[in-house]
Every structure is written in structure tokens, then in C-alpha cells.
C-alpha positions as CSV (number, residue, x, y, z in Angstrom):
1,M,73.1,99.1,131.5
2,K,71.9,97.5,128.3
3,K,70.2,100.8,127.3
4,M,73.5,102.8,127.9
5,R,75.5,100.2,125.9
6,Y,73.0,100.5,123.0
7,V,73.2,104.4,123.0
8,I,77.0,104.3,123.0
9,S,77.1,101.6,120.3
10,A,74.6,103.6,118.2
11,L,76.7,106.8,118.5
12,C,79.9,105.0,117.6
13,I,78.4,103.3,114.5
14,S,76.9,106.6,113.4
15,I,80.4,108.1,113.4
16,L,81.8,105.2,111.5
17,L,79.0,105.3,108.9
18,I,79.3,109.0,108.4
19,S,83.0,108.6,107.6
20,I,82.2,105.8,105.2
21,L,79.5,107.8,103.4
22,V,81.9,110.7,103.0
23,Y,84.3,108.4,101.3
24,A,81.6,106.7,99.3
25,G,80.3,110.0,98.0
26,R,83.5,110.5,96.2
27,I,83.5,107.1,94.4
28,S,81.5,108.7,91.7
29,G,82.7,112.3,92.3
30,R,83.4,114.7,95.2
31,T,80.5,116.3,96.9
32,K,79.6,120.0,96.8
33,G,81.1,120.4,100.2
34,D,84.5,119.4,98.9
35,R,84.7,122.6,96.8
36,N,85.0,126.3,97.2
37,E,82.0,128.4,96.5
38,N,81.6,130.3,93.2
39,T,84.8,132.2,92.5
40,G,83.0,135.2,91.0
41,G,84.3,137.0,88.0
42,S,87.9,138.2,87.7
43,E,89.0,140.6,85.0
44,S,92.5,139.1,85.0
45,S,93.5,136.4,82.4
46,E,94.1,132.9,83.6
47,S,97.0,132.6,86.1
48,Y,98.2,130.2,88.6
49,V,97.4,131.4,92.1
50,Q,98.7,128.4,94.1
51,E,101.1,129.0,96.9
52,E,103.8,126.4,96.5
53,S,104.6,126.4,100.2
54,D,101.9,123.8,101.0
55,E,102.2,120.7,98.7
56,Y,98.7,119.5,99.9
57,E,96.9,122.6,98.8
58,P,95.0,122.5,95.4
59,E,96.8,124.3,92.6
60,L,94.0,126.7,91.7
61,I,93.8,128.7,88.5
62,T,91.9,132.0,88.2
63,I,88.8,131.9,86.0
64,S,88.3,135.0,83.8
65,S,84.9,136.7,83.9
66,E,84.4,135.8,80.2
67,E,85.1,132.1,80.8
68,E,82.9,132.1,83.9
69,K,80.0,133.6,81.9
70,R,80.4,131.0,79.2
71,I,80.5,128.1,81.7
72,R,77.5,129.5,83.6
73,E,75.4,129.8,80.4
74,H,76.4,126.4,79.2
75,I,75.5,124.6,82.4
76,L,72.2,126.4,82.9
77,E,71.2,125.6,79.3
78,A,72.0,121.9,79.8
79,V,70.3,121.5,83.2
80,E,67.1,123.6,82.8
81,P,65.3,120.9,80.8
82,C,65.6,118.6,83.8
83,W,63.3,120.7,85.9
84,N,60.0,118.9,85.4
85,I,61.6,115.6,86.5
86,Y,63.3,117.2,89.5
87,E,60.2,119.1,90.5
88,Q,58.0,116.0,90.7
89,A,60.5,113.9,92.6
90,D,60.2,112.9,96.2
91,K,63.3,114.6,97.6
92,G,62.7,113.8,101.3
93,N,61.5,116.0,104.1
94,A,64.9,117.2,105.4
95,D,66.5,120.4,104.5
96,N,69.0,118.5,102.4
97,V,67.8,116.9,99.1
98,V,68.0,113.1,98.8
99,L,67.1,111.9,95.3
100,P,65.9,108.3,94.8
101,D,68.0,106.3,92.4
102,Q,65.3,106.0,89.8
103,I,65.1,109.8,89.7
104,M,68.8,110.2,89.3
105,E,68.6,107.8,86.3
106,K,65.8,109.7,84.7
107,L,67.7,113.0,85.1
108,A,70.7,111.3,83.5
109,R,68.7,110.1,80.6
110,R,67.3,113.6,80.0
111,L,70.8,115.0,79.8
112,A,72.0,112.1,77.7
113,D,69.1,112.5,75.3
114,N,70.2,116.1,74.8
115,G,73.7,114.9,73.8
116,Y,75.6,115.3,77.1
117,T,77.9,112.8,78.7
118,V,76.6,112.0,82.2
119,S,77.0,109.7,85.1
120,C,75.2,109.2,88.4
121,G,76.4,109.3,92.0
122,G,77.1,106.0,93.7
123,N,77.9,104.4,90.3
124,I,74.2,103.2,90.2
125,C,74.1,103.1,86.4
126,N,76.4,103.2,83.4
127,M,77.8,106.5,82.2
128,Q,75.8,107.6,79.1
129,N,77.3,109.0,75.9
130,E,80.7,107.9,77.2
131,E,82.3,107.2,73.8
132,L,84.0,110.6,73.3
133,L,85.3,110.7,76.9
134,D,86.7,107.2,76.6
135,V,88.6,108.2,73.4
136,V,89.9,111.5,74.9
137,L,91.1,109.7,78.1
138,K,93.0,107.1,76.1
139,N,94.6,109.8,73.9
140,A,95.5,111.8,76.9
141,S,97.0,108.8,78.6
142,A,99.3,108.5,75.5
143,G,100.4,112.1,76.1
144,E,98.3,113.8,73.4
145,E,96.5,117.1,73.8
146,A,92.8,116.6,74.3
147,E,89.7,118.0,76.0
148,A,86.3,116.6,77.1
149,E,83.5,117.4,79.5
150,F,80.9,115.4,81.4
151,F,78.1,115.9,84.0
152,H,77.6,114.0,87.2
153,I,74.4,113.9,89.1
154,T,74.7,113.5,92.9
155,K,72.2,112.1,95.3
156,S,71.9,115.5,96.9
157,G,70.5,116.9,93.6
158,V,73.7,118.7,92.4
159,F,74.4,118.7,88.7
160,E,78.2,118.6,88.7
161,W,80.0,119.6,85.5
162,R,83.7,118.9,84.7
163,R,85.8,120.0,81.8
164,L,89.1,118.1,81.5
165,E,91.9,119.6,79.5
166,F,95.0,117.6,78.8
167,K,98.5,118.6,77.7
168,K,101.6,116.4,77.9
169,G,99.9,114.0,80.3
170,E,98.8,116.7,82.8
171,M,95.2,117.6,83.5
172,V,93.6,120.9,84.2
173,M,90.0,120.4,85.5
174,T,87.3,123.0,85.6
175,C,84.4,122.1,88.0
176,A,81.0,123.8,88.6
177,G,77.8,122.7,90.1
178,A,74.2,123.6,89.5
179,D,71.2,123.0,91.8
180,W,67.7,124.3,92.5
181,S,67.6,126.4,95.6
182,R,65.5,124.9,98.4
183,G,63.3,127.0,100.7
184,E,62.7,129.6,98.0
185,E,59.5,130.1,95.9
186,P,59.9,129.7,93.1
187,Q,62.9,127.5,93.2
188,K,65.7,128.9,91.0
189,L,68.4,127.1,89.1
190,R,71.7,128.5,90.4
191,I,75.4,127.9,90.0
192,S,76.5,127.1,93.5
193,Y,80.3,126.8,92.9
194,M,82.9,127.1,90.3
195,E,86.7,126.4,90.3
196,K,89.6,125.5,88.1
197,Q,92.8,123.7,89.1
198,K,95.8,121.8,87.9
199,V,95.2,118.2,89.0
200,Y,97.9,116.6,91.1
201,D,97.5,113.1,89.6
202,W,95.1,111.1,87.4
203,Q,94.8,107.8,85.6
204,Y,92.5,106.0,83.2
205,T,92.5,102.3,84.1
206,E,92.2,99.3,81.9
207,K,88.7,98.6,83.4
208,G,87.6,102.1,82.4
209,W,87.7,104.0,85.7
210,L,88.8,107.6,85.6
211,I,90.6,108.2,88.9
212,I,91.5,111.8,89.8
213,E,93.6,113.0,92.8
214,A,92.8,116.7,92.7
215,S,95.5,117.6,95.1
216,K,98.0,115.5,97.1
217,S,96.1,113.5,99.7
218,K,97.5,114.2,103.2
219,N,95.8,111.2,104.9
220,H,92.6,109.1,104.7
221,E,90.6,111.8,106.4
222,M,91.8,114.5,103.9
223,D,91.7,112.2,100.8
224,M,91.4,114.0,97.5
225,H,90.6,111.1,95.2
226,S,87.4,110.8,93.1
227,M,86.5,108.0,90.8
228,F,84.2,107.8,87.8
229,R,83.4,104.6,85.9
230,V,83.5,105.6,82.2
231,L,83.2,102.2,80.4
232,P,79.9,100.4,80.8
233,L,79.5,97.5,83.2
234,P,77.2,94.6,82.1
235,Q,73.7,94.9,83.7
236,E,74.0,91.3,84.8
237,C,77.1,92.2,86.9
238,R,75.3,95.2,88.4
239,E,72.3,93.1,89.4
240,Y,74.3,90.3,91.0
241,C,76.4,92.9,92.9
242,S,73.4,94.8,94.2
243,R,71.6,91.6,95.3
244,Y,74.3,89.5,96.8
245,I,77.5,91.5,97.4
246,E,76.8,95.2,98.2
247,P,74.3,94.4,101.0
248,V,77.0,92.6,103.0
249,S,80.2,94.2,101.6
250,Y,83.3,94.3,103.8
251,M,82.5,96.3,107.0
252,G,82.1,94.5,110.3
253,N,82.1,90.9,108.9
254,N,84.4,88.4,107.2
255,L,82.1,86.8,104.6
256,F,84.2,88.1,101.7
257,L,87.5,88.5,103.4
258,T,88.5,84.9,104.1
259,D,88.6,81.7,102.1
260,W,85.9,79.2,102.9
261,D,83.7,76.6,101.3
262,E,81.0,74.2,102.4
263,A,83.5,72.0,104.2
264,S,85.0,75.0,106.1
265,I,81.9,77.1,106.5
266,D,82.7,77.5,110.2
267,K,85.3,80.1,109.2
268,V,82.4,82.5,108.6
269,V,81.5,84.5,111.7
270,F,77.7,84.2,111.4
271,N,77.0,86.4,114.3
272,D,78.7,89.3,112.5
273,V,77.0,88.7,109.1
274,F,73.6,88.2,110.7
275,E,72.4,91.8,110.6
276,F,73.2,92.2,106.9
277,L,71.3,89.1,106.0
278,Y,68.4,90.1,108.3
279,T,68.1,93.4,106.3
280,M,68.3,91.4,103.0
281,E,65.5,89.1,104.2
282,T,63.2,91.6,105.8
283,G,64.1,95.0,104.2
284,K,64.5,96.4,107.7
285,K,67.4,97.2,110.0
286,Y,68.0,94.8,112.9
287,E,67.1,96.7,116.1
288,E,69.2,95.4,119.1
289,Q,66.9,97.0,121.7
290,E,64.1,94.8,120.6
291,Y,66.0,91.7,121.8
292,P,68.2,92.8,124.7
293,D,68.9,89.2,125.7
294,G,70.2,88.2,122.3
295,V,68.8,87.2,119.0
296,P,65.9,84.7,119.4
297,K,66.8,81.2,118.3
298,E,64.0,80.9,115.7
299,L,64.8,84.3,114.1
300,Y,68.6,83.7,113.9
301,E,68.4,80.2,112.5
302,S,65.7,81.2,110.0
303,V,67.9,84.0,108.6
304,I,71.2,82.1,108.5
305,T,69.9,78.9,107.1
306,S,68.1,80.9,104.3
307,Y,71.5,82.1,103.0
308,F,73.9,79.3,103.9
309,P,73.8,75.5,103.4
310,I,73.8,74.8,107.1
311,T,71.3,73.3,109.6
312,A,70.0,74.8,112.8
313,S,71.5,71.9,114.8
314,K,74.9,72.7,113.4
315,L,74.5,76.4,114.2
316,E,73.7,75.5,117.8
317,Q,77.1,74.0,118.1
318,F,78.9,77.3,117.4
319,P,80.0,79.7,120.1
320,G,77.3,82.2,121.1
321,Y,74.3,80.0,121.4
322,S,72.6,79.8,124.8
323,E,70.4,76.7,125.3
324,E,69.1,78.1,128.5
325,K,68.0,81.5,126.9
326,Q,67.2,80.0,123.5
327,T,69.2,83.0,122.0
328,Y,72.3,83.7,120.0
329,S,74.8,86.4,121.2
330,W,75.2,89.4,119.0
331,E,77.1,92.7,119.2
332,A,76.4,95.8,117.2
333,M,79.1,97.5,115.1
334,G,80.6,100.4,117.1
335,C,83.7,101.7,118.8
336,G,85.9,98.8,119.8
337,T,84.1,96.2,117.7
338,V,85.0,97.4,114.2
339,I,88.4,98.5,112.9
340,P,88.2,102.2,111.9
341,Q,89.6,102.2,108.3
342,P,88.7,103.2,104.8
343,Q,86.2,100.7,103.3
344,P,86.5,99.1,99.9
345,F,83.5,99.1,97.5
346,P,82.6,95.9,95.6
347,E,82.1,95.6,91.8
348,V,81.1,92.3,90.2
349,V,83.1,92.2,86.9
350,K,82.4,88.7,85.7
351,V,79.6,86.2,86.1
352,T,80.3,82.5,85.4
353,E,77.4,80.0,85.4
354,Q,78.1,76.3,85.9
355,E,76.1,73.3,84.9
356,D,75.1,72.4,88.5
357,G,73.5,75.9,89.0
358,T,76.5,77.3,90.8
359,V,77.2,80.9,89.9
360,I,80.7,82.3,90.4
361,L,80.9,86.1,90.9
362,T,84.3,87.6,90.3
363,V,84.4,90.7,92.4
364,D,87.0,93.5,92.3
365,A,87.1,95.6,95.5
366,G,88.0,99.2,94.7
367,L,89.5,101.5,97.3
368,L,89.0,105.2,96.9
369,Q,91.7,106.3,99.3
370,A,94.3,104.1,97.5
371,G,93.2,105.4,94.1
372,T,92.6,101.9,92.8
373,D,89.7,100.1,91.1
374,R,91.2,96.8,92.2
375,A,92.5,96.7,95.8
376,F,91.9,92.9,95.8
377,T,89.8,90.4,93.9
378,H,87.7,87.6,95.3
379,E,85.4,85.0,93.9
380,V,82.0,84.4,95.5
381,R,80.1,81.2,94.9
382,I,76.4,81.1,95.2
383,K,74.0,78.3,94.4
384,P,70.2,77.9,94.5
385,D,68.8,75.6,97.2
386,D,66.0,73.1,96.7
387,E,63.5,75.9,96.6
388,G,65.4,78.0,94.2
389,N,66.7,80.6,96.7
390,M,70.4,81.6,96.2
391,Q,72.8,80.6,99.1
392,Y,76.4,81.5,99.7
393,I,78.5,78.4,99.3
394,G,82.1,79.8,99.2
395,N,84.5,82.7,98.9
396,H,88.1,82.7,97.6
397,V,90.5,85.7,97.7
398,L,92.9,85.7,94.7
399,E,96.5,86.0,96.0
400,S,98.5,89.0,94.8
401,E,101.4,91.0,96.3
402,E,99.4,94.1,95.5
403,N,96.4,93.2,97.6
404,K,95.2,95.9,99.9
405,M,92.7,94.1,102.1
406,P,90.9,95.7,105.1
407,G,91.5,94.3,108.5
408,Y,88.8,92.3,110.4
409,M,88.3,91.3,114.0
410,P,85.2,89.5,115.4
411,R,83.0,91.9,117.4
412,M,83.0,89.6,120.4
413,S,84.4,86.3,121.6
414,Y,81.0,84.7,121.4
415,Q,81.9,82.3,124.3
């Protein structure tokens, strides 16, 4: 029965994670699969080909053969010098390419060194040569005519290119993608898709996020938003976020969704946050099947007390601990234990250091499906323990009528 429960749970969480990854892939740009294949050349001049009967369909514009040729040559000329970096990268053994973050950054630097504006998928690094794009977006927001272009490198090895043309506040976006064919020898750089469309909606936020809704979004499953951070984020903010916020985030736990401090630490559902801390501590995923009777007392308490100012004896007073089995109850994320919903992504925007060593991280939670870089804001307090290891000591959600917070429910009663 335990084995069957594990299989069902694993299947459900896989479905949830796939959905989230699809959403996350658009935080720094839509994936190749979101677009039509290469349009091919058309001898006709530009013309709108959108059927207005369906308001959710993209308003496509025909690309002339001359323009297609210019775009193709422009992209290939820009991307070809990246071959030696791409060729030597470990791209995984699967049919689909998976680029390591450091390789994506190297590729971005190569393009930037050659004068191109470029960002990386997953917002893993600051956009480079962003100054012109920033000016163009600000001018376009004021209703001026303007034009700019930029590249975006995805984790799947696609060099996405976008040209943005603005007139009276409206945007026409031309997109194309280049990648090296896999399974062919020698590998050839190719243009895998190209399209042009009138954008349904867009905005350039005060924080420096370009948010594009290519066509009207029908629902969360057919969301058409993509987001690109243009203005740089301080490296200190990125490092704190990657170390203490992103590994836990907002799915399947309430660490950053409720107000708590050291006096009200029992508001944190430790059983639900355990697996994330376990991965932070060990670098490995927690495997439920290894401990079918619950998380061993020593393991559970070692992980939790490493990240929170709480004693093992205090933890044993919480629901879920079995004195007889010397274990803590734990339930995996899956169908019925996690609310299916779009997940926000965290971004540390401010770091405040206090005299007693406490660090306050101001975190804006963006939400792709809502087209916002600030669905809600919370302040996370961390402080080094006696050995210098950072512990979570509090969280506070800033009140706002505009907050769009995800729902949360404990995975089990832990009784």
C-alpha cells in the first residue's frame, strides 16, 4: 500500500511540477514550443492576417521574403561566434538540450562582447547591454515611436531574438529562434521559427521588468505572458535569493506565506518545509521510499534545528512526532496535498543588515499569469547562529489591497 501511495504521489507531483516549469520557462521568455515554426518567405508586403473572430488568437503579421532574409542573416551572424562555447558544453544525455547556468552566462557574455543586448532564461543573471533597451521602453511608454532588439538564451539552447517596434504605445514584435540541430553531424546552426505579431498588451514596470502579453490570455493554462528583467538587480540580492528564498519558495509550504517570528514559530508547518531544507542541507532530494514509516527523529531534528532557532525537545511537542516509532510524519506533495495554482517566483529587491547580525530580505513575489512583478511583498528575517550558520527567524507579509497570494493548505493533519 505504501508503494502504491508513493507511485501515485510521484505521478501527481510530476504533473504539478511540469505545469510550474512551463510557467517558469516564460518568466524570462516563452519557449520554442510556444511559437509557430518558421513562416517561410512570402512575396506579399506586410499585412495583417489575423481573423478577428477569435479574440484570443495572436494577431499575426506576414513577413516578407526580403525581411525574412535580413532577419535570418542578422541572427546567424550574431550567434555563430558562440559555437565554440556551445560545442564544449555538457548538454545532458537526453534528446533535448539542457544547458548549465554557467554556460548560458558564457554564451550571453559572448553576445554582449559583440555588442548585442542579451538576457538568460530563468533570470539567472542581469541583462547585458541593456541601456538602449531601457531608454527605448521608457520612450515607448510615453507614446513615442521607438525600436529595439535583444537576444534571450534559453536553457534548452535556443537563441531567441526579438525586435520590438513601438508606435503610439502599441507594440509589434518580431520573434525568431536559432539553435544547433542535434543528432546531425556536423551540427548546423538553423533558424527554427520566425513570426511577427501585434502584441495584445505590454508594460515596462518601475522595477525594470518588460512584461508582454502576446495575445489575450484565455486562462492560466493558456497564459500568453512573458517577462524579462531589463534593469540590473544587485548581485547581493541575487545571492541571498538563490541561497535562502528560491530553494523553499511558495509551493507546498507556508514559510513565506504567513507572519511569524521566534515567539510564534509554531505557525510554520515544519513537516511541509522539511524536504526543501533537506535538499538545501544535503544537495539531494528527499526520497520518501527510503523511510516508509516516517522521517527518522535524528534526521528530521538535525535538519530543522539547523535552519530554525528551535530545540529538538520543542519539535517533539508538535503534531506528527511518534515517540514509539521515533519518527516524524511526512507527506509528499501531490494530488490532494497541494493546491493546483500558478506559482509566484521570488525576487529579493533589498537587503538590510542590522547591528545584531540580523539580515532583512525584502522579497517581491512576481506572478507571470497575472502579468505583475509584485503580486505581494514579504520581509524575511535571517540571523547567524552561534556557529555562524544562517537561520530563519521570521517572516512578515506587507499588507496591500493589491496582494495576490497563493493559497496554502497543510498536506496532512499531522495528528
